[in-house]
All heavy atoms as TSV, in Angstrom:
chain	resi	resn	atom	element	x	y	z
A	1	MET	N	N	0.806	-1.138	-0.019
A	1	MET	CA	C	0.013	-0.001	-0.001
A	1	MET	C	C	0.875	1.208	-0.008
A	1	MET	O	O	1.855	1.296	0.765
A	1	MET	CB	C	-0.855	0.030	1.240
A	1	MET	CG	C	-2.245	-0.492	1.020
A	1	MET	SD	S	-3.230	-0.265	2.449
A	1	MET	CE	C	-4.507	0.516	1.701
A	2	PRO	N	N	0.525	2.206	-0.811
A	2	PRO	CA	C	1.320	3.461	-0.824
A	2	PRO	C	C	1.124	4.256	0.474
A	2	PRO	O	O	0.091	4.242	1.051
A	2	PRO	CB	C	0.765	4.253	-2.040
A	2	PRO	CG	C	-0.536	3.673	-2.327
A	2	PRO	CD	C	-0.542	2.248	-1.801
A	3	ASN	N	N	2.156	4.887	0.870
A	3	ASN	CA	C	2.173	5.744	2.024
A	3	ASN	C	C	1.430	7.063	1.750
A	3	ASN	O	O	1.929	7.837	0.936
A	3	ASN	CB	C	3.601	5.956	2.510
A	3	ASN	CG	C	3.592	6.697	3.849
A	3	ASN	OD1	O	2.594	7.001	4.424
A	3	ASN	ND2	N	4.836	6.916	4.368
A	4	GLN	N	N	0.327	7.274	2.332
A	4	GLN	CA	C	-0.488	8.463	2.085
A	4	GLN	C	C	0.155	9.756	2.694
A	4	GLN	O	O	-0.143	10.829	2.245
A	4	GLN	CB	C	-1.929	8.340	2.551
A	4	GLN	CG	C	-2.663	7.251	1.773
A	4	GLN	CD	C	-4.093	7.171	2.282
A	4	GLN	OE1	O	-4.445	7.647	3.281
A	4	GLN	NE2	N	-4.921	6.366	1.487
A	5	SER	N	N	0.981	9.580	3.617
A	5	SER	CA	C	1.555	10.800	4.299
A	5	SER	C	C	2.607	11.424	3.409
A	5	SER	O	O	2.934	12.597	3.616
A	5	SER	CB	C	2.175	10.418	5.635
A	5	SER	OG	O	3.242	9.497	5.438
A	6	SER	N	N	3.143	10.747	2.360
A	6	SER	CA	C	4.132	11.306	1.494
A	6	SER	C	C	3.525	12.200	0.423
A	6	SER	O	O	4.199	12.930	-0.245
A	6	SER	CB	C	4.996	10.251	0.928
A	6	SER	OG	O	4.210	9.442	0.075
A	7	ALA	N	N	2.189	12.145	0.233
A	7	ALA	CA	C	1.564	12.915	-0.839
A	7	ALA	C	C	1.540	14.388	-0.399
A	7	ALA	O	O	1.254	14.710	0.741
A	7	ALA	CB	C	0.121	12.432	-1.031
A	8	PRO	N	N	1.919	15.285	-1.293
A	8	PRO	CA	C	1.920	16.708	-0.939
A	8	PRO	C	C	0.533	17.231	-0.757
A	8	PRO	O	O	-0.403	16.809	-1.456
A	8	PRO	CB	C	2.589	17.389	-2.114
A	8	PRO	CG	C	2.369	16.485	-3.257
A	8	PRO	CD	C	2.318	15.072	-2.666
A	9	LYS	N	N	0.415	18.161	0.222
A	9	LYS	CA	C	-0.869	18.771	0.449
A	9	LYS	C	C	-0.876	20.142	-0.142
A	9	LYS	O	O	0.076	20.884	-0.062
A	9	LYS	CB	C	-1.139	18.879	1.979
A	9	LYS	CG	C	-1.424	17.544	2.634
A	9	LYS	CD	C	-1.829	17.772	4.076
A	9	LYS	CE	C	-2.187	16.434	4.681
A	9	LYS	NZ	N	-2.679	16.577	6.066
A	10	ILE	N	N	-1.970	20.427	-0.823
A	10	ILE	CA	C	-2.113	21.721	-1.426
A	10	ILE	C	C	-3.190	22.504	-0.598
A	10	ILE	O	O	-4.267	22.067	-0.472
A	10	ILE	CB	C	-2.592	21.631	-2.871
A	10	ILE	CG1	C	-1.565	20.881	-3.752
A	10	ILE	CG2	C	-2.842	23.001	-3.498
A	10	ILE	CD1	C	-2.025	20.597	-5.126
A	11	THR	N	N	-2.734	23.675	-0.103
A	11	THR	CA	C	-3.660	24.474	0.663
A	11	THR	C	C	-3.728	25.878	0.065
A	11	THR	O	O	-2.786	26.354	-0.559
A	11	THR	CB	C	-3.179	24.594	2.149
A	11	THR	OG1	O	-1.868	25.178	2.134
A	11	THR	CG2	C	-3.190	23.280	2.821
A	12	PHE	N	N	-4.888	26.470	0.162
A	12	PHE	CA	C	-5.082	27.794	-0.348
A	12	PHE	C	C	-5.403	28.728	0.811
A	12	PHE	O	O	-6.177	28.384	1.721
A	12	PHE	CB	C	-6.254	27.837	-1.359
A	12	PHE	CG	C	-5.948	27.014	-2.621
A	12	PHE	CD1	C	-6.431	25.730	-2.716
A	12	PHE	CD2	C	-5.195	27.554	-3.611
A	12	PHE	CE1	C	-6.140	24.993	-3.833
A	12	PHE	CE2	C	-4.908	26.804	-4.710
A	12	PHE	CZ	C	-5.394	25.533	-4.866
A	13	SER	N	N	-4.894	29.921	0.772
A	13	SER	CA	C	-5.118	30.857	1.789
A	13	SER	C	C	-5.994	32.011	1.239
A	13	SER	O	O	-5.672	32.578	0.246
A	13	SER	CB	C	-3.794	31.414	2.349
A	13	SER	OG	O	-4.027	32.435	3.208
A	14	ARG	N	N	-7.071	32.364	1.954
A	14	ARG	CA	C	-7.834	33.449	1.500
A	14	ARG	C	C	-7.115	34.819	1.638
A	14	ARG	O	O	-7.371	35.741	0.925
A	14	ARG	CB	C	-9.146	33.530	2.321
A	14	ARG	CG	C	-10.099	32.398	1.982
A	14	ARG	CD	C	-11.358	32.554	2.764
A	14	ARG	NE	N	-12.175	31.357	2.522
A	14	ARG	CZ	C	-13.442	31.413	2.235
A	14	ARG	NH1	N	-14.054	32.595	2.268
A	14	ARG	NH2	N	-14.118	30.340	2.012
A	15	VAL	N	N	-6.149	34.853	2.530
A	15	VAL	CA	C	-5.376	36.106	2.713
A	15	VAL	C	C	-4.580	36.397	1.458
A	15	VAL	O	O	-4.558	37.547	0.983
A	15	VAL	CB	C	-4.455	35.993	3.975
A	15	VAL	CG1	C	-3.591	37.181	4.066
A	15	VAL	CG2	C	-5.268	35.725	5.187
A	16	ASN	N	N	-4.008	35.391	0.853
A	16	ASN	CA	C	-3.185	35.635	-0.326
A	16	ASN	C	C	-4.111	36.028	-1.539
A	16	ASN	O	O	-3.721	36.888	-2.310
A	16	ASN	CB	C	-2.435	34.347	-0.710
A	16	ASN	CG	C	-1.294	34.073	0.293
A	16	ASN	OD1	O	-0.896	35.007	0.964
A	16	ASN	ND2	N	-0.839	32.929	0.290
A	17	LEU	N	N	-5.246	35.442	-1.643
A	17	LEU	CA	C	-6.136	35.778	-2.761
A	17	LEU	C	C	-6.678	37.190	-2.591
A	17	LEU	O	O	-6.789	37.897	-3.578
A	17	LEU	CB	C	-7.322	34.773	-2.793
A	17	LEU	CG	C	-6.986	33.336	-3.111
A	17	LEU	CD1	C	-8.199	32.444	-3.086
A	17	LEU	CD2	C	-6.297	33.252	-4.503
A	18	LYS	N	N	-6.991	37.640	-1.396
A	18	LYS	CA	C	-7.456	38.997	-1.202
A	18	LYS	C	C	-6.392	39.997	-1.483
A	18	LYS	O	O	-6.649	41.036	-2.041
A	18	LYS	CB	C	-7.993	39.147	0.245
A	18	LYS	CG	C	-9.366	38.483	0.462
A	18	LYS	CD	C	-9.810	38.791	1.863
A	18	LYS	CE	C	-11.145	38.116	2.085
A	18	LYS	NZ	N	-11.634	38.337	3.431
A	19	SER	N	N	-5.169	39.720	-1.145
A	19	SER	CA	C	-4.120	40.696	-1.370
A	19	SER	C	C	-3.822	40.877	-2.850
A	19	SER	O	O	-3.356	41.917	-3.298
A	19	SER	CB	C	-2.813	40.270	-0.629
A	19	SER	OG	O	-2.295	39.103	-1.183
A	20	GLU	N	N	-4.047	39.859	-3.681
A	20	GLU	CA	C	-3.805	39.892	-5.085
A	20	GLU	C	C	-4.918	40.666	-5.800
A	20	GLU	O	O	-4.640	41.293	-6.814
A	20	GLU	CB	C	-3.700	38.526	-5.694
A	20	GLU	CG	C	-2.496	37.748	-5.247
A	20	GLU	CD	C	-1.183	38.389	-5.754
A	20	GLU	OE1	O	-1.178	38.910	-6.875
A	20	GLU	OE2	O	-0.192	38.373	-4.992
A	21	SER	N	N	-6.147	40.641	-5.347
A	21	SER	CA	C	-7.224	41.305	-6.058
A	21	SER	C	C	-7.147	42.828	-5.956
A	21	SER	O	O	-7.780	43.472	-6.753
A	21	SER	CB	C	-8.544	40.796	-5.472
A	21	SER	OG	O	-8.736	41.251	-4.166
A	22	GLY	N	N	-6.435	43.395	-5.021
A	22	GLY	CA	C	-6.380	44.807	-4.862
A	22	GLY	C	C	-5.529	45.542	-5.916
A	22	GLY	O	O	-5.524	46.724	-6.005
A	23	ASP	N	N	-4.762	44.757	-6.766
A	23	ASP	CA	C	-3.844	45.378	-7.719
A	23	ASP	C	C	-4.528	45.462	-9.093
A	23	ASP	O	O	-3.900	45.817	-10.043
A	23	ASP	CB	C	-2.590	44.523	-7.793
A	23	ASP	CG	C	-1.496	45.301	-8.442
A	23	ASP	OD1	O	-1.466	46.554	-8.270
A	23	ASP	OD2	O	-0.694	44.713	-9.147
A	24	VAL	N	N	-5.804	45.134	-9.239
A	24	VAL	CA	C	-6.482	45.176	-10.551
A	24	VAL	C	C	-6.414	46.613	-11.137
A	24	VAL	O	O	-6.121	46.765	-12.329
A	24	VAL	CB	C	-7.888	44.660	-10.414
A	24	VAL	CG1	C	-8.719	44.889	-11.701
A	24	VAL	CG2	C	-7.913	43.195	-10.086
A	25	PRO	N	N	-6.691	47.674	-10.392
A	25	PRO	CA	C	-6.626	49.022	-11.005
A	25	PRO	C	C	-5.195	49.341	-11.524
A	25	PRO	O	O	-5.064	49.985	-12.539
A	25	PRO	CB	C	-7.005	49.949	-9.877
A	25	PRO	CG	C	-7.891	49.114	-8.989
A	25	PRO	CD	C	-7.274	47.746	-9.067
A	26	GLY	N	N	-4.227	48.788	-10.856
A	26	GLY	CA	C	-2.814	49.037	-11.332
A	26	GLY	C	C	-2.589	48.367	-12.679
A	26	GLY	O	O	-2.065	48.949	-13.653
A	27	TRP	N	N	-3.133	47.172	-12.864
A	27	TRP	CA	C	-2.939	46.437	-14.139
A	27	TRP	C	C	-3.796	47.104	-15.210
A	27	TRP	O	O	-3.378	47.137	-16.405
A	27	TRP	CB	C	-3.378	44.959	-13.992
A	27	TRP	CG	C	-2.282	44.191	-13.280
A	27	TRP	CD1	C	-2.317	43.671	-12.052
A	27	TRP	CD2	C	-0.998	43.868	-13.803
A	27	TRP	NE1	N	-1.143	43.053	-11.764
A	27	TRP	CE2	C	-0.299	43.153	-12.815
A	27	TRP	CE3	C	-0.322	44.128	-15.034
A	27	TRP	CZ2	C	0.966	42.692	-12.977
A	27	TRP	CZ3	C	0.960	43.663	-15.175
A	27	TRP	CH2	C	1.634	42.970	-14.180
A	28	VAL	N	N	-4.939	47.602	-14.859
A	28	VAL	CA	C	-5.746	48.305	-15.865
A	28	VAL	C	C	-4.979	49.568	-16.347
A	28	VAL	O	O	-4.960	49.857	-17.565
A	28	VAL	CB	C	-7.127	48.674	-15.321
A	28	VAL	CG1	C	-7.896	49.625	-16.233
A	28	VAL	CG2	C	-7.939	47.425	-15.036
A	29	LEU	N	N	-4.406	50.334	-15.414
A	29	LEU	CA	C	-3.652	51.490	-15.756
A	29	LEU	C	C	-2.485	51.148	-16.664
A	29	LEU	O	O	-2.210	51.852	-17.641
A	29	LEU	CB	C	-3.234	52.211	-14.499
A	29	LEU	CG	C	-2.393	53.481	-14.686
A	29	LEU	CD1	C	-3.299	54.561	-15.431
A	29	LEU	CD2	C	-1.961	54.053	-13.334
A	30	ILE	N	N	-1.733	50.089	-16.301
A	30	ILE	CA	C	-0.565	49.668	-17.150
A	30	ILE	C	C	-1.083	49.302	-18.516
A	30	ILE	O	O	-0.450	49.657	-19.501
A	30	ILE	CB	C	0.137	48.511	-16.425
A	30	ILE	CG1	C	0.832	48.975	-15.217
A	30	ILE	CG2	C	1.092	47.801	-17.406
A	30	ILE	CD1	C	1.427	47.925	-14.353
A	31	THR	N	N	-2.160	48.580	-18.636
A	31	THR	CA	C	-2.682	48.175	-19.947
A	31	THR	C	C	-3.083	49.396	-20.783
A	31	THR	O	O	-2.751	49.471	-21.975
A	31	THR	CB	C	-3.909	47.222	-19.764
A	31	THR	OG1	O	-3.485	46.104	-18.986
A	31	THR	CG2	C	-4.409	46.758	-21.088
A	32	LEU	N	N	-3.755	50.341	-20.172
A	32	LEU	CA	C	-4.186	51.544	-20.888
A	32	LEU	C	C	-2.959	52.399	-21.323
A	32	LEU	O	O	-2.948	52.936	-22.467
A	32	LEU	CB	C	-5.161	52.359	-20.087
A	32	LEU	CG	C	-6.549	51.768	-19.827
A	32	LEU	CD1	C	-7.318	52.634	-18.881
A	32	LEU	CD2	C	-7.237	51.589	-21.166
A	33	MET	N	N	-1.981	52.484	-20.440
A	33	MET	CA	C	-0.816	53.264	-20.801
A	33	MET	C	C	-0.013	52.608	-21.930
A	33	MET	O	O	0.490	53.280	-22.837
A	33	MET	CB	C	0.088	53.432	-19.555
A	33	MET	CG	C	-0.490	54.448	-18.519
A	33	MET	SD	S	0.417	54.482	-17.018
A	33	MET	CE	C	1.965	55.155	-17.597
A	34	THR	N	N	0.040	51.299	-21.923
A	34	THR	CA	C	0.727	50.560	-22.995
A	34	THR	C	C	0.041	50.742	-24.303
A	34	THR	O	O	0.607	50.991	-25.374
A	34	THR	CB	C	0.799	49.067	-22.619
A	34	THR	OG1	O	1.495	48.912	-21.417
A	34	THR	CG2	C	1.567	48.283	-23.735
A	35	ALA	N	N	-1.302	50.652	-24.292
A	35	ALA	CA	C	-2.114	50.866	-25.504
A	35	ALA	C	C	-1.912	52.294	-26.000
A	35	ALA	O	O	-1.782	52.506	-27.227
A	35	ALA	CB	C	-3.607	50.603	-25.201
A	36	GLY	N	N	-1.829	53.278	-25.130
A	36	GLY	CA	C	-1.615	54.678	-25.516
A	36	GLY	C	C	-0.287	54.828	-26.142
A	36	GLY	O	O	-0.124	55.545	-27.155
A	37	LEU	N	N	0.800	54.169	-25.617
A	37	LEU	CA	C	2.106	54.249	-26.216
A	37	LEU	C	C	2.139	53.637	-27.568
A	37	LEU	O	O	2.819	54.143	-28.509
A	37	LEU	CB	C	3.130	53.582	-25.307
A	37	LEU	CG	C	3.453	54.375	-24.015
A	37	LEU	CD1	C	4.372	53.565	-23.118
A	37	LEU	CD2	C	4.186	55.669	-24.392
A	38	VAL	N	N	1.421	52.507	-27.752
A	38	VAL	CA	C	1.427	51.838	-29.062
A	38	VAL	C	C	0.736	52.740	-30.103
A	38	VAL	O	O	1.197	52.918	-31.236
A	38	VAL	CB	C	0.682	50.503	-28.933
A	38	VAL	CG1	C	0.418	49.929	-30.357
A	38	VAL	CG2	C	1.506	49.529	-28.156
A	39	VAL	N	N	-0.339	53.363	-29.721
A	39	VAL	CA	C	-1.056	54.298	-30.648
A	39	VAL	C	C	-0.112	55.444	-30.984
A	39	VAL	O	O	-0.062	55.906	-32.123
A	39	VAL	CB	C	-2.401	54.768	-30.007
A	39	VAL	CG1	C	-2.947	55.923	-30.830
A	39	VAL	CG2	C	-3.378	53.596	-29.929
A	40	LEU	N	N	0.529	56.039	-30.011
A	40	LEU	CA	C	1.441	57.111	-30.246
A	40	LEU	C	C	2.596	56.752	-31.178
A	40	LEU	O	O	2.907	57.479	-32.154
A	40	LEU	CB	C	1.948	57.674	-28.903
A	40	LEU	CG	C	2.965	58.850	-28.994
A	40	LEU	CD1	C	2.230	60.074	-29.521
A	40	LEU	CD2	C	3.583	59.128	-27.662
A	41	MET	N	N	3.174	55.631	-30.916
A	41	MET	CA	C	4.309	55.161	-31.754
A	41	MET	C	C	3.814	54.869	-33.151
A	41	MET	O	O	4.532	55.150	-34.133
A	41	MET	CB	C	5.032	53.982	-31.154
A	41	MET	CG	C	5.780	54.290	-29.897
A	41	MET	SD	S	6.825	53.012	-29.207
A	41	MET	CE	C	5.864	51.560	-29.294
A	42	TRP	N	N	2.614	54.277	-33.295
A	42	TRP	CA	C	2.077	53.970	-34.629
A	42	TRP	C	C	1.826	55.266	-35.409
A	42	TRP	O	O	2.091	55.297	-36.572
A	42	TRP	CB	C	0.804	53.189	-34.407
A	42	TRP	CG	C	0.298	52.570	-35.741
A	42	TRP	CD1	C	-0.401	53.206	-36.693
A	42	TRP	CD2	C	0.548	51.278	-36.201
A	42	TRP	NE1	N	-0.631	52.348	-37.745
A	42	TRP	CE2	C	-0.073	51.117	-37.444
A	42	TRP	CE3	C	1.193	50.163	-35.637
A	42	TRP	CZ2	C	-0.038	49.966	-38.155
A	42	TRP	CZ3	C	1.262	48.989	-36.369
A	42	TRP	CH2	C	0.607	48.899	-37.573
A	43	ALA	N	N	1.337	56.274	-34.737
A	43	ALA	CA	C	1.066	57.566	-35.396
A	43	ALA	C	C	2.338	58.203	-35.866
A	43	ALA	O	O	2.400	58.784	-36.951
A	43	ALA	CB	C	0.314	58.491	-34.456
A	44	VAL	N	N	3.431	58.098	-35.082
A	44	VAL	CA	C	4.715	58.700	-35.436
A	44	VAL	C	C	5.382	57.881	-36.529
A	44	VAL	O	O	5.887	58.433	-37.527
A	44	VAL	CB	C	5.603	58.876	-34.193
A	44	VAL	CG1	C	6.975	59.272	-34.586
A	44	VAL	CG2	C	4.947	59.851	-33.265
A	45	ALA	N	N	5.466	56.601	-36.357
A	45	ALA	CA	C	6.237	55.731	-37.231
A	45	ALA	C	C	5.439	55.162	-38.391
A	45	ALA	O	O	6.031	54.629	-39.328
A	45	ALA	CB	C	6.855	54.570	-36.464
A	46	GLY	N	N	4.173	55.291	-38.390
A	46	GLY	CA	C	3.258	54.736	-39.437
A	46	GLY	C	C	3.650	55.154	-40.851
A	46	GLY	O	O	3.821	54.321	-41.730
A	47	PRO	N	N	3.730	56.465	-41.124
A	47	PRO	CA	C	4.121	56.910	-42.515
A	47	PRO	C	C	5.495	56.395	-42.917
A	47	PRO	O	O	5.638	55.971	-44.063
A	47	PRO	CB	C	4.099	58.430	-42.416
A	47	PRO	CG	C	3.171	58.713	-41.280
A	47	PRO	CD	C	3.370	57.629	-40.251
A	48	ALA	N	N	6.441	56.359	-42.034
A	48	ALA	CA	C	7.779	55.877	-42.411
A	48	ALA	C	C	7.741	54.363	-42.708
A	48	ALA	O	O	8.350	53.901	-43.661
A	48	ALA	CB	C	8.766	56.165	-41.295
A	49	LEU	N	N	6.994	53.616	-41.909
A	49	LEU	CA	C	6.914	52.199	-42.119
A	49	LEU	C	C	6.149	51.878	-43.426
A	49	LEU	O	O	6.467	50.971	-44.175
A	49	LEU	CB	C	6.229	51.539	-40.962
A	49	LEU	CG	C	6.977	51.497	-39.659
A	49	LEU	CD1	C	6.099	50.973	-38.530
A	49	LEU	CD2	C	8.241	50.620	-39.776
A	50	LYS	N	N	5.191	52.739	-43.768
A	50	LYS	CA	C	4.436	52.562	-45.000
A	50	LYS	C	C	5.293	52.792	-46.178
A	50	LYS	O	O	5.280	51.999	-47.146
A	50	LYS	CB	C	3.209	53.527	-45.056
A	50	LYS	CG	C	2.335	53.378	-46.200
A	50	LYS	CD	C	1.189	54.381	-46.242
A	50	LYS	CE	C	0.372	54.206	-47.496
A	50	LYS	NZ	N	-0.707	55.197	-47.519
A	51	SER	N	N	6.180	53.780	-46.142
A	51	SER	CA	C	7.020	54.038	-47.273
A	51	SER	C	C	8.079	52.974	-47.393
A	51	SER	O	O	8.408	52.548	-48.546
A	51	SER	CB	C	7.695	55.447	-47.169
A	51	SER	OG	O	8.584	55.455	-46.071
A	52	VAL	N	N	8.575	52.472	-46.351
A	52	VAL	CA	C	9.563	51.357	-46.363
A	52	VAL	C	C	8.897	50.149	-46.967
A	52	VAL	O	O	9.507	49.458	-47.871
A	52	VAL	CB	C	10.139	51.051	-45.017
A	52	VAL	CG1	C	10.907	49.756	-44.938
A	52	VAL	CG2	C	11.021	52.176	-44.483
A	53	PHE	N	N	7.658	49.852	-46.582
A	53	PHE	CA	C	6.977	48.686	-47.153
A	53	PHE	C	C	6.726	48.867	-48.633
A	53	PHE	O	O	6.912	47.934	-49.431
A	53	PHE	CB	C	5.650	48.481	-46.333
A	53	PHE	CG	C	4.814	47.368	-46.906
A	53	PHE	CD1	C	5.176	46.047	-46.684
A	53	PHE	CD2	C	3.722	47.642	-47.701
A	53	PHE	CE1	C	4.403	45.039	-47.216
A	53	PHE	CE2	C	2.899	46.616	-48.197
A	53	PHE	CZ	C	3.285	45.293	-47.944
A	54	GLU	N	N	6.276	50.044	-49.034
A	54	GLU	CA	C	5.971	50.320	-50.459
A	54	GLU	C	C	7.251	50.188	-51.312
A	54	GLU	O	O	7.225	49.652	-52.378
A	54	GLU	CB	C	5.328	51.649	-50.615
A	54	GLU	CG	C	3.915	51.685	-50.078
A	54	GLU	CD	C	3.253	53.078	-50.103
A	54	GLU	OE1	O	3.975	54.019	-50.394
A	54	GLU	OE2	O	2.038	53.117	-49.896
A	55	GLN	N	N	8.390	50.686	-50.763
A	55	GLN	CA	C	9.590	50.610	-51.538
A	55	GLN	C	C	10.071	49.161	-51.678
A	55	GLN	O	O	10.526	48.734	-52.711
A	55	GLN	CB	C	10.760	51.383	-50.839
A	55	GLN	CG	C	10.583	52.858	-50.931
A	55	GLN	CD	C	11.613	53.607	-50.091
A	55	GLN	OE1	O	12.502	52.992	-49.466
A	55	GLN	NE2	N	11.523	54.929	-50.054
A	56	ALA	N	N	9.904	48.363	-50.620
A	56	ALA	CA	C	10.256	46.923	-50.683
A	56	ALA	C	C	9.390	46.218	-51.641
A	56	ALA	O	O	9.893	45.383	-52.441
A	56	ALA	CB	C	10.149	46.314	-49.304
A	57	MET	N	N	8.073	46.508	-51.669
A	57	MET	CA	C	7.195	45.852	-52.563
A	57	MET	C	C	7.510	46.219	-54.055
A	57	MET	O	O	7.402	45.364	-54.976
A	57	MET	CB	C	5.784	46.152	-52.229
A	57	MET	CG	C	5.280	45.527	-50.881
A	57	MET	SD	S	5.527	43.799	-50.847
A	57	MET	CE	C	4.364	43.226	-52.014
A	58	THR	N	N	7.862	47.457	-54.263
A	58	THR	CA	C	8.215	47.923	-55.620
A	58	THR	C	C	9.474	47.189	-56.106
A	58	THR	O	O	9.559	46.749	-57.241
A	58	THR	CB	C	8.464	49.440	-55.586
A	58	THR	OG1	O	7.288	50.088	-55.140
A	58	THR	CG2	C	8.837	49.947	-57.020
A	59	LYS	N	N	10.448	47.031	-55.195
A	59	LYS	CA	C	11.688	46.310	-55.582
A	59	LYS	C	C	11.393	44.814	-55.872
A	59	LYS	O	O	11.966	44.237	-56.800
A	59	LYS	CB	C	12.734	46.415	-54.476
A	59	LYS	CG	C	13.349	47.787	-54.444
A	59	LYS	CD	C	14.410	47.898	-53.375
A	59	LYS	CE	C	14.957	49.280	-53.259
A	59	LYS	NZ	N	16.024	49.376	-52.235
A	60	VAL	N	N	10.505	44.269	-55.097
A	60	VAL	CA	C	10.175	42.834	-55.308
A	60	VAL	C	C	9.397	42.644	-56.599
A	60	VAL	O	O	9.626	41.713	-57.379
A	60	VAL	CB	C	9.368	42.287	-54.114
A	60	VAL	CG1	C	8.767	40.898	-54.404
A	60	VAL	CG2	C	10.253	42.142	-52.870
A	61	ALA	N	N	8.482	43.578	-56.856
A	61	ALA	CA	C	7.662	43.501	-58.058
A	61	ALA	C	C	8.541	43.734	-59.355
A	61	ALA	O	O	8.278	43.121	-60.372
A	61	ALA	CB	C	6.551	44.518	-58.047
A	62	ALA	N	N	9.534	44.584	-59.217
A	62	ALA	CA	C	10.444	44.814	-60.377
A	62	ALA	C	C	11.433	43.697	-60.625
A	62	ALA	O	O	11.906	43.528	-61.671
A	62	ALA	CB	C	11.198	46.139	-60.101
A	63	PHE	N	N	11.597	42.828	-59.687
A	63	PHE	CA	C	12.561	41.727	-59.792
A	63	PHE	C	C	11.912	40.677	-60.658
A	63	PHE	O	O	12.219	40.089	-61.507
A	63	PHE	CB	C	12.851	41.127	-58.399
A	63	PHE	CG	C	13.817	40.022	-58.414
A	63	PHE	CD1	C	15.193	40.285	-58.687
A	63	PHE	CD2	C	13.445	38.731	-58.172
A	63	PHE	CE1	C	16.063	39.218	-58.724
A	63	PHE	CE2	C	14.338	37.689	-58.159
A	63	PHE	CZ	C	15.682	37.915	-58.430
């Protein structure tokens, strides 16, 4: 018979779960700030990236 005392016990603490739920507004703020930075970088670099892509496609089509 296997020894049941050697099996690991998994316990959950409500204290740990409650402390993690308080950081949701922080993650929302980080997500929104990241999205804002992406939009800003896209607006700045978009025209340059478009011209690079068009030049590359023109070279490929001429080949």
